[in-house]
C-alpha positions as CSV (number, residue, x, y, z in Angstrom):
1,M,87.8,124.9,129.0
2,K,89.2,124.1,125.5
3,H,92.5,125.2,124.1
4,K,93.5,125.3,120.4
5,Q,96.5,123.1,119.6
6,K,98.1,122.8,116.1
7,L,98.6,119.4,114.6
8,V,101.0,119.1,111.5
9,Y,101.5,116.0,109.4
10,E,104.2,115.5,106.7
11,E,102.8,113.6,103.7
12,A,105.0,110.7,102.3
13,E,105.2,110.5,98.6
14,Q,104.5,106.8,98.8
15,L,100.9,107.5,100.0
16,P,99.2,110.5,98.3
17,I,96.7,112.1,100.6
18,S,93.4,113.5,99.4
19,T,91.9,114.1,102.8
20,L,93.3,114.0,106.3
21,S,91.3,114.3,109.5
22,V,91.6,113.8,113.2
23,A,89.2,111.7,115.3
24,G,89.3,111.3,119.1
25,D,87.4,111.3,122.3
26,F,87.2,115.1,122.0
27,N,84.8,114.8,119.0
28,E,83.3,111.4,119.8
29,W,85.6,109.7,117.2
30,N,84.0,111.4,114.3
31,K,86.4,111.3,111.3
32,D,84.4,113.9,109.3
33,T,84.3,117.0,111.5
34,H,87.9,118.0,111.9
35,L,89.7,118.1,108.5
36,F,93.3,119.2,107.9
37,E,94.2,121.7,105.2
38,R,97.4,121.8,103.2
39,N,99.6,124.8,104.1
40,E,102.0,126.7,101.8
41,A,104.9,124.4,102.7
42,G,102.9,121.4,101.5
43,Q,102.2,120.1,105.0
44,W,98.8,119.2,106.4
45,E,97.8,121.2,109.4
46,I,94.8,121.9,111.7
47,E,94.0,123.7,114.9
48,V,91.9,121.6,117.3
49,D,90.1,122.7,120.5
50,F,91.4,120.1,122.9
51,P,90.0,120.1,126.4
52,A,92.4,120.5,129.4
53,G,93.9,117.3,130.6
54,Q,94.4,114.1,128.5
55,S,92.8,113.4,125.1
56,L,93.2,110.3,122.9
57,Y,93.1,110.7,119.1
58,K,94.1,109.2,115.7
59,L,94.7,110.6,112.3
60,V,92.5,109.3,109.4
61,I,94.0,109.2,105.9
62,N,91.7,109.4,102.9
63,G,88.7,108.6,105.2
64,E,89.7,105.0,105.5
65,M,93.0,104.2,107.3
66,T,93.9,105.3,110.8
67,I,97.4,106.0,112.0
68,N,99.0,107.6,115.0
69,D,100.4,111.1,115.1
70,P,104.2,111.0,114.7
71,T,104.5,114.2,116.6
72,A,102.7,112.9,119.7
73,N,105.6,110.9,121.1
74,L,103.3,109.6,123.6
75,Y,100.9,106.6,123.0
76,I,98.8,104.5,125.3
77,P,96.5,101.6,124.7
78,H,92.8,102.3,124.4
79,E,90.2,100.0,126.2
80,T,89.8,98.3,122.7
81,G,93.4,97.4,122.7
82,E,94.3,99.8,120.0
83,L,97.3,102.2,120.6
84,M,96.2,105.8,120.6
85,S,98.1,109.2,120.3
86,V,97.9,111.3,123.5
87,M,97.3,115.0,123.7
88,L,98.1,116.5,127.1
89,V,97.0,120.1,127.8
90,D,98.0,122.0,131.0
91,E,94.9,122.8,133.0
92,E,96.3,126.2,134.1
93,T,98.1,127.6,131.1
94,G,96.3,125.8,128.3
95,D,99.7,124.8,126.8
96,R,100.5,121.5,125.3
97,L,102.7,119.3,127.5
98,Y,105.3,117.3,125.5
99,N,107.0,114.1,126.3
100,H,110.7,114.7,125.6
101,E,111.9,111.2,126.1
102,Q,113.6,109.7,123.0
103,Y,112.3,106.3,121.9
104,N,113.8,103.9,119.5
105,V,112.8,100.9,117.3
106,E,114.8,99.2,114.5
107,V,113.5,96.8,111.8
108,S,115.8,93.8,112.1
109,S,114.3,91.2,109.9
110,Y,111.7,90.8,107.1
111,S,109.9,88.0,105.3
112,L,107.1,87.4,102.9
113,N,105.6,83.9,102.9
114,N,102.3,82.0,102.5
115,Y,102.3,80.9,106.2
116,I,103.3,82.3,109.6
117,S,106.8,81.3,110.4
118,E,109.1,82.2,113.4
119,R,112.0,82.3,110.9
120,L,111.8,85.6,109.2
121,E,114.0,84.7,106.2
122,A,112.0,83.7,103.2
123,V,110.9,86.3,100.7
124,K,108.2,85.0,98.4
125,R,106.7,87.5,96.1
126,S,104.5,85.3,93.9
127,F,101.2,83.9,95.3
128,F,98.5,81.7,93.7
129,L,94.8,81.6,94.5
130,D,94.6,77.9,93.8
131,A,97.5,77.0,96.2
132,D,98.0,79.7,98.8
133,Q,95.6,80.6,101.6
134,K,97.3,83.9,102.5
135,A,100.2,86.2,101.9
136,V,102.0,86.8,105.2
137,L,104.3,89.7,106.0
138,G,106.6,89.0,108.9
139,L,108.6,91.8,110.6
140,G,111.3,91.6,113.3
141,F,112.3,94.5,115.6
142,Q,115.2,95.1,118.0
143,N,116.4,97.8,120.4
144,I,112.9,98.8,121.2
145,T,112.3,101.5,123.8
146,G,108.8,102.7,124.6
147,I,105.6,101.5,123.0
148,H,104.9,101.8,119.3
149,S,102.2,101.1,116.7
150,V,103.0,99.2,113.4
151,T,100.5,99.7,110.6
152,V,100.4,97.7,107.4
153,G,98.2,98.6,104.3
154,W,97.5,96.2,101.4
155,Y,96.9,97.9,98.1
156,T,95.2,96.3,95.0
157,P,96.8,96.5,91.5
158,H,94.6,99.6,90.9
159,G,96.2,101.4,93.9
160,E,93.1,101.1,96.2
161,L,93.4,100.2,99.8
162,D,92.0,96.8,100.3
163,R,92.6,96.5,104.0
164,F,94.9,97.6,106.8
165,A,95.9,96.3,110.2
166,E,97.7,97.7,113.2
167,S,99.7,96.0,116.0
168,M,101.2,97.2,119.2
169,L,105.0,96.8,119.6
170,I,107.0,96.6,122.8
171,Q,110.3,94.9,123.7
172,P,109.8,91.3,124.9
173,E,111.3,90.6,128.3
174,D,113.1,87.4,127.4
175,E,113.7,87.9,123.6
176,K,116.1,90.0,121.7
177,E,113.8,90.4,118.8
178,A,110.0,91.2,118.7
179,K,108.1,89.7,115.8
180,L,104.8,90.8,114.2
181,W,102.8,89.2,111.4
182,F,100.3,90.7,109.0
183,W,98.5,88.8,106.3
184,L,96.2,89.2,103.3
185,P,93.7,86.4,102.9
186,L,93.9,85.1,99.3
187,E,90.2,84.7,98.5
188,A,88.9,83.6,95.1
189,D,87.6,87.0,94.1
190,L,90.7,88.9,95.0
191,P,92.0,91.1,92.1
192,Q,94.9,89.5,90.3
193,G,98.1,91.4,89.4
194,Q,100.8,93.3,91.3
195,W,99.8,94.4,94.8
196,Q,101.6,96.8,97.1
197,L,102.1,96.6,100.9
198,K,103.1,99.7,102.9
199,V,104.3,99.9,106.5
200,W,104.2,102.7,109.0
201,I,105.6,102.9,112.5
202,D,103.9,105.5,114.8
203,G,102.4,107.1,111.7
204,I,105.8,107.5,109.9
205,F,106.2,105.6,106.5
206,V,109.1,103.2,106.7
207,L,108.9,100.7,103.8
208,E,106.9,99.3,100.9
209,D,107.1,96.1,98.8
210,R,105.2,94.4,95.9
211,I,103.8,91.0,95.5
212,Q,102.2,89.2,92.5
213,I,98.9,87.4,92.8
214,A,97.8,85.1,90.0
215,A,95.0,82.5,89.7
216,E,97.3,79.5,89.4
217,R,101.0,78.6,89.0
218,M,102.1,78.1,85.4
219,K,102.6,74.4,84.7
220,E,105.5,73.1,82.8
221,D,103.4,71.8,80.0
222,R,101.3,75.0,79.8
223,A,103.6,76.9,77.5
224,P,104.8,74.4,74.8
225,E,104.9,77.2,72.3
226,L,106.7,80.5,72.4
227,L,104.7,83.3,74.0
228,P,103.6,86.3,71.8
229,I,105.4,89.6,71.7
230,G,103.9,92.0,74.3
231,T,103.3,89.2,76.9
232,V,104.0,90.5,80.5
233,V,105.5,87.9,82.8
234,L,107.0,87.6,86.3
235,L,110.0,85.4,86.6
236,K,110.6,83.1,89.6
237,D,112.2,84.6,92.6
238,T,111.8,88.2,91.3
239,G,109.6,91.1,92.1
240,K,109.7,93.0,88.8
241,R,107.6,92.3,85.7
242,L,109.1,92.0,82.2
243,M,107.5,92.4,78.8
244,I,108.6,90.0,76.0
245,Y,109.9,91.8,72.9
246,G,112.0,89.1,71.3
247,R,112.1,85.3,70.8
248,G,115.0,83.0,70.0
249,Q,117.6,85.5,71.1
250,S,121.3,84.7,70.9
251,E,123.6,85.9,73.7
252,A,126.7,87.6,72.2
253,H,129.5,86.4,74.5
254,S,128.3,82.8,75.0
255,G,126.3,82.0,71.9
256,K,123.5,80.5,74.0
257,V,120.0,80.9,72.4
258,W,117.4,82.0,74.9
259,D,113.7,81.6,74.5
260,Y,112.9,85.3,75.2
261,A,114.3,88.8,75.4
262,G,112.4,91.1,77.7
263,C,112.4,94.7,79.0
264,L,111.2,96.2,82.2
265,Y,107.4,96.7,82.5
266,P,106.0,99.3,82.4
267,E,109.2,101.3,81.8
268,G,110.0,99.7,78.4
269,N,113.3,99.3,76.6
270,L,115.7,101.6,78.5
271,G,118.9,100.3,76.7
272,P,121.0,97.2,76.3
273,E,121.9,97.1,80.0
274,Y,118.2,96.6,80.8
275,T,117.7,93.7,78.4
276,F,116.9,90.4,80.1
277,L,117.3,87.0,78.5
278,F,115.4,84.1,79.9
279,D,113.8,80.7,79.1
280,R,110.2,79.5,79.6
281,E,111.2,77.4,82.6
282,Q,112.0,80.7,84.5
283,I,108.5,82.1,84.1
284,E,106.3,81.8,87.2
285,V,103.4,84.1,86.2
286,I,101.9,85.1,82.9
287,E,100.1,88.3,83.8
288,H,99.1,89.5,80.3
289,L,99.2,87.5,77.0
290,G,100.3,89.4,73.9
291,L,98.4,89.4,70.6
292,K,98.1,86.0,69.0
293,D,96.6,86.2,65.5
294,Q,97.2,84.0,62.4
295,E,100.3,85.9,61.5
296,E,101.8,85.3,65.0
297,V,100.9,81.5,64.8
298,Q,102.6,81.1,61.5
299,F,105.7,83.0,62.6
300,V,106.1,80.9,65.8
301,K,105.9,77.7,63.6
302,T,108.6,79.0,61.4
303,L,110.8,80.2,64.3
304,S,110.4,77.0,66.2
305,A,111.4,74.9,63.1
306,A,114.5,77.1,62.8
307,L,115.4,76.8,66.5
308,H,114.6,73.1,66.7
309,P,115.1,71.5,63.3
310,E,115.2,68.0,64.7
311,S,111.7,68.1,66.1
């Protein structure tokens, strides 16, 4: 005998959902047969005929990424090693049986690097296809009770899901902190630009970050001339891109002349407090080169002569 059970999922603004479905042993893991619908409150919901006893299932977002159901509060490993959500239906009443135990997990450390390291300290947000083999996200967890699933999705500069991975999380017996690593192989044909990574724990969105992927690191002798207006760059040890809108800019209180003035990209010039002065040595990635025509070439020659009359 089968019994209808309602599943409800709250969409996170960080991951817009176009389709949501449920796949499990009750429908032979078919992701296309049981589709959620959005209700008046903006939640996704569906009624599913689950058989009496125990059923395993997963939620499928946009037909491509699987996560656990945050409302299940009960998860067990499948024979494949993947952690599954559990539906328990009372054989006599047909009611859903809930696990009321409260479980806990805390993110205690975080790193981004180009290799797997036990020390989750470094945060490297610029990666280069000619030098780095992978981008590695490291996560540390403490005060873990119960068993959890951690899912990480890597999104291209166009916002498309490139890949995702899931790992099971439990408290180690002899360690205070549990550590997991997820990585993106940096292959030659990988789209260049600003990537996003997003993290879920038991189907609940918990954090996101951005990394920059470029073909090669800018060499010191690669930008002997001033870059054109409209050039978009990423500075060393930062995660936000800037657009150059001025060259040879003098700082009011110190009198120092900086190579460039920039504003946030893509937001633009939001006011004086969002103006950034920097030199060419601080640039790590040139993501987009501004217009360089004959007028620009002549202007740079004139400006360079004014800034460096001795050369």
